[in-house]
C-alpha angles and dihedrals in degrees: 000000000000090000091053092049091048092051091047093051103037107010130093130202116253093241091065113082105148136056092242091057091047094051092045091054092047099253120140123237114241117208091201101050129056123219090255092053092049090049089052090050089053093048095045094046092049092050092048091048091049094050097046092039092056092044090052092046094053093043093050092046090051091049092048090051092051093048101039093038089072090063105032101029135257095282094052090045089055091051091051089050092052093048093049092049092050095047095040093045092050092050092048093047094048091047090051092051090048089052089054091053102258119145103250094194091062090045090052091052091051090042091056091057091044090049091055091051092047091049091053091048092048095044094118094050092048090048090054091047095053091042088054090054091051091050090052092049097046096034099201086172139007135220106280096033120124105224141179117224117197119188138140090221089058092049099250132315126349122191124192149118119279108237100165139013112191138160097287111012144038111219116214129188105213133176088260095050140272120336131189111208120193112244092232091057092047092049091052094045131085106258126188136163123252105243117257099017141090137026095296091053090052091050094047098041110117116244115262113255118230111252115228114249124240118285112255112209117227 
């Protein structure tokens, strides 16, 4: 914040190099600082703001994940962390460019087009992320369950124990080793528990009935 205030008070955008341009843009003329010195103040303040802004964004996102993860789960906490980093990083970057004198409105227009292209390129990753959210909401299985996943895209049936369910993958420990299944493939597959194993099986197991003791003759 102090860096932004310093740039606003003493800095000057790089595109301004004459007094006429400064007065036309509404900047005051300082008798103590040259245009080069004010450009250096702008550059230094922008760099300082960028560094500390990104550090603060990552630290706050990590703190939010640790706090909210206790209530919504580790996977949702990781999603919240990613979203906060993306939003916070974009705000810090746009503010830095505005401090350097760039026209943010034009950058936002170009950023919208770039965002569409990035979304298309990251379609598979976004699909896995939203599928992971659906798996957490519906909970067809839990960590520790031994499940059977049947899907043509996965080349048949896979059986294993769920050891982790994160934002993008379901990790299974199978007889042939460890497998990472994309969340989108698991959500579209037929999934069922292996009878007599896992947390669901323990919850759904019927209570044992007390066996009658031997008859004692009188």
